[in-house]
C-alpha positions in Angstrom: -16.2 2.1 11.1 -17.1 5.5 12.0 -17.3 8.3 9.7 -18.1 11.8 10.3 -20.6 14.1 7.8 -20.4 17.8 8.0 -23.7 19.5 6.8 -24.2 23.3 6.5 -26.2 25.8 3.8 -23.4 27.2 1.7 -25.4 29.4 -0.6 -29.3 30.2 -0.7 -30.8 26.9 -0.6 -27.8 25.0 -1.3 -26.4 22.7 1.1 -22.9 21.1 1.5 -22.2 17.7 2.3 -18.9 16.2 2.5 -17.2 13.5 4.7 -14.3 14.1 6.8 -10.6 13.0 5.6 -9.7 9.8 7.1 -6.4 10.8 8.7 -5.3 6.8 9.0 -2.9 5.1 6.3 -3.0 8.0 3.6 -0.8 6.7 1.4 -0.7 3.1 2.2 -2.2 1.9 -1.3 0.4 3.6 -3.5 3.2 1.9 -1.4 1.6 -1.6 -1.9 2.3 -3.6 -5.2 -0.2 -3.8 -8.0 -1.8 -6.8 -7.8 -1.7 -9.5 -10.7 -4.2 -11.2 -12.6 -3.0 -14.4 -10.8 -3.9 -12.8 -7.2 -7.4 -11.7 -8.6 -8.1 -15.3 -9.9 -6.9 -16.6 -6.4 -9.3 -14.1 -4.9 -12.2 -14.8 -6.7 -11.9 -18.7 -6.7 -11.9 -19.0 -2.8 -14.6 -21.2 -1.8 -17.4 -19.8 0.1 -17.4 -16.3 -1.7 -20.8 -14.7 -3.1 -21.2 -13.7 -6.6 -21.5 -10.0 -5.4 -18.1 -10.1 -3.6 -16.6 -11.6 -6.7 -18.1 -8.7 -8.8 -16.7 -6.1 -6.1 -13.3 -7.8 -6.2 -13.1 -7.4 -10.1 -14.1 -3.5 -9.8 -11.7 -2.7 -7.5 -9.3 -4.6 -9.2 -9.5 -2.6 -12.6 -9.9 0.6 -10.4 -6.5 0.0 -8.9 -5.2 -0.5 -12.5 -6.9 2.8 -13.8 -5.7 4.6 -10.4 -2.3 3.5 -11.1 -2.2 4.6 -14.7 -3.6 7.9 -14.2 -0.7 8.6 -11.5 1.8 7.9 -14.8 0.1 10.4 -16.7 0.0 13.0 -13.8 4.0 12.7 -13.6 4.1 12.9 -17.4 6.4 16.0 -18.8 4.8 18.9 -20.3 3.6 18.9 -23.8 3.4 15.3 -24.3 0.4 13.2 -25.1 0.2 11.5 -21.9 0.3 15.2 -20.4 -2.3 16.6 -22.6 -4.6 13.7 -21.7 -4.2 14.3 -18.1 -5.0 17.9 -18.7 -8.2 16.8 -20.4 -9.2 14.3 -17.9 -8.8 17.1 -14.8 -11.2 19.2 -16.8 -13.6 16.4 -17.2 -13.2 15.4 -13.4 -13.8 18.8 -12.4 -17.5 18.8 -14.0 -18.4 15.8 -11.8 -20.9 17.2 -9.3 -20.0 17.3 -5.6 -23.0 15.0 -4.4 -21.6 12.4 -6.5 -18.2 12.8 -5.0 -19.8 12.6 -1.4 -21.8 9.6 -2.2 -18.9 7.6 -3.4 -17.3 8.5 -0.1 -19.9 6.5 1.7 -18.3 3.2 1.7 -19.8 -0.4 2.7 -17.6 0.0 5.6 -18.9 2.7 7.1 -21.2 1.6 10.0 -21.4 4.3 12.1 -22.3 8.2 11.2 -21.8 11.4 13.1 -23.8 14.2 11.7 -21.9 17.6 12.5 -24.3 20.8 11.9 -24.2 24.1 12.7 -26.3 24.4 16.0 -29.0 26.6 15.0 -30.4 24.2 12.1 -33.2 21.9 13.2 -31.7 18.6 13.4 -35.0 16.7 11.8 -34.4 19.1 8.8 -30.6 18.1 8.6 -31.5 14.4 8.4 -34.3 15.1 6.2 -31.8 16.8 4.0 -29.4 13.9 4.2 -32.0 11.2 3.2 -33.1 13.4 0.3 -29.8 13.3 -1.1 -29.6 9.5 -0.7 -33.0 9.1 -2.5 -32.3 11.3 -5.3 -28.4 9.8 -5.6 -29.7 6.4 -5.9 -32.0 7.0 -8.5 -29.9 9.4 -10.8 -27.2 7.2 -10.4 -28.7 4.0 -11.2 -29.7 5.5 -14.4 -26.8 6.6 -14.9 -24.8 3.8 -14.5 -27.0 1.6 -16.9 -26.3 4.2 -19.5 -22.6 4.4 -19.0 -22.5 0.5 -19.1 -24.4 0.7 -22.8 -21.9 2.8 -24.0 -18.7 0.6 -23.1 -19.0 -1.7 -25.9 -19.6 1.3 -28.7 -16.7 3.5 -27.1 -14.4 0.0 -27.0 -14.3 0.4 -31.1 -11.6 3.1 -31.0 -9.0 0.5 -29.4 -8.3 -0.3 -33.6 -6.9 3.7 -33.4 -3.1 3.9 -32.7 -3.8 6.6 -30.0 -5.2 6.1 -26.5 -8.7 5.0 -26.2 -10.1 8.1 -24.1 -13.6 7.7 -24.7 -13.6 4.3 -23.5 -11.4 5.1 -20.3 -13.5 7.7 -19.2 -17.0 6.1 -20.1 -15.4 2.8 -18.1 -14.6 5.6 -14.9 -17.7 7.0 -15.2 -19.4 3.4 -15.2 -17.5 2.5 -11.9 -18.2 6.0 -10.3 -21.9 5.9 -10.8 -21.9 2.6 -9.4 -19.9 3.6 -6.1 -22.6 6.5 -6.1 -25.1 4.3 -6.4 -24.0 1.7 -3.5 -23.2 4.8 -1.1 -26.6 6.1 -1.7 -27.7 2.8 -0.6 -25.7 2.9 2.4 -26.4 6.4 3.5 -30.2 5.5 3.0 -29.6 2.9 5.8 -27.3 4.9 7.8 -30.1 7.7 8.2 -33.1 5.4 8.7 -35.5 5.6 11.2 -36.3 2.0 11.0 -35.1 -0.8 13.5 -35.3 -3.3 10.4 -32.8 -1.0 8.6 -30.2 -0.8 11.5 -30.6 -4.7 11.8 -29.9 -5.1 8.2 -26.8 -2.7 8.6 -25.8 -4.7 11.6 -26.2 -8.2 9.5 -24.2 -6.5 6.6 -21.1 -5.9 9.2 -21.2 -9.5 10.5 -21.1 -10.5 7.0 -18.0 -8.4 6.1 -16.3 -9.2 9.2 -16.6 -13.1 9.0 -14.5 -13.5 12.4 -17.3 -11.7 14.1 -20.4 -13.9 12.4 -22.2 -15.5 15.1 -23.9 -18.9 14.6 -27.1 -17.4 15.9 -26.7 -13.7 14.5 -30.3 -14.3 12.9 -31.8 -14.0 16.5 -32.0 -10.3 15.7 -29.7 -8.9 18.4 -30.5 -5.7 20.0 -29.5 -2.8 17.6 -29.1 0.9 18.3 -29.2 4.1 15.7 -26.3 4.1 13.6 -26.6 7.7 13.3 -25.4 10.6 15.9 -26.5 14.1 15.5 -23.7 16.4 16.6 -24.6 20.2 16.7 -21.5 22.4 16.5 -21.0 25.4 18.4 -17.7 26.2 16.3 -19.4 25.6 12.7 -22.1 28.1 14.2 -19.6 30.8 15.1 -17.4 30.6 11.9 -21.0 30.9 9.8 -22.6 33.6 11.9 -23.6 36.5 10.2 -22.8 35.7 6.6 -24.9 36.1 3.9 -26.2 33.0 2.3 -28.0 34.6 -0.6 -24.6 35.5 -1.8 -23.1 32.3 -0.6 -20.0 31.8 1.5 -16.7 33.6 0.8 -13.6 31.5 0.3 -12.1 32.4 3.5 -15.0 31.0 5.5 -14.9 28.0 3.2 -11.2 27.7 4.1 -11.5 27.8 7.8 -14.0 25.3 7.8 -12.1 23.0 5.6 -9.5 23.3 7.9 -11.4 22.8 11.3 -13.6 20.2 10.1 -10.8 18.4 7.7 -12.8 18.7 4.4 -11.3 18.8 0.8 -12.1 22.7 -0.2 -12.3 22.3 -4.0 -15.2 20.0 -3.3 -16.7 22.4 -0.7 -16.4 25.0 -3.6 -18.3 23.1 -6.2 -21.4 23.0 -4.0 -21.4 26.9 -4.0 -21.4 26.4 -8.0 -24.0 23.9 -8.6 -27.5 24.8 -8.2 
């Protein structure tokens, strides 16, 4: 799958990296019936599946359960315990760094990357910034993933209380979120690499994810091309022209960029606030 990443300086030396929204099947997952334990068991007991695929299936199953439970809390009446828990969750989510949200958006099915940036910027600088956020993200989220996983047994003790175990579910979410960000960091590092070996590894992973296209002689090192494409944007340059980056882009400029390139405004604003 091809994805577009928009990169531009937003305040001082702070850069913004965000993936454009996918316009296909926006509400498809919410209309599907929730998977059951029986469905999960049938999936992981299928012959020929790798342990990593089974682990991802289990993680996705519980992530879907958390998302559906969160939707129930979101629709709770004002003043109820569920509504207050939802308000607390929104506040906690607002403190998640925007780089983590970006790395989570680089999923394992992304095999091609279009990098859009202002025309005046050096393309080598843009790619160097992307590699830096991938390397830094891999180190940070690997450490945070192990730390969150170690806290899970401790927070599970609170299940004896008659109230919802908010600490456990928050730590569980942080474990899942850091794991997704770690996977996204590793995928992004492959996507922006200069090495043909990394491109071949990416091609092999693409073939493994699609068993119908897996060829018997796929190990013969087929010709691989660069998975990234630099796309300098005159439109983005025009929007940012004459803006004072020391003070940061104003909300009007950010809104225009988000409308043109299909970005989430609340995520972009976070880059302006975080150092």
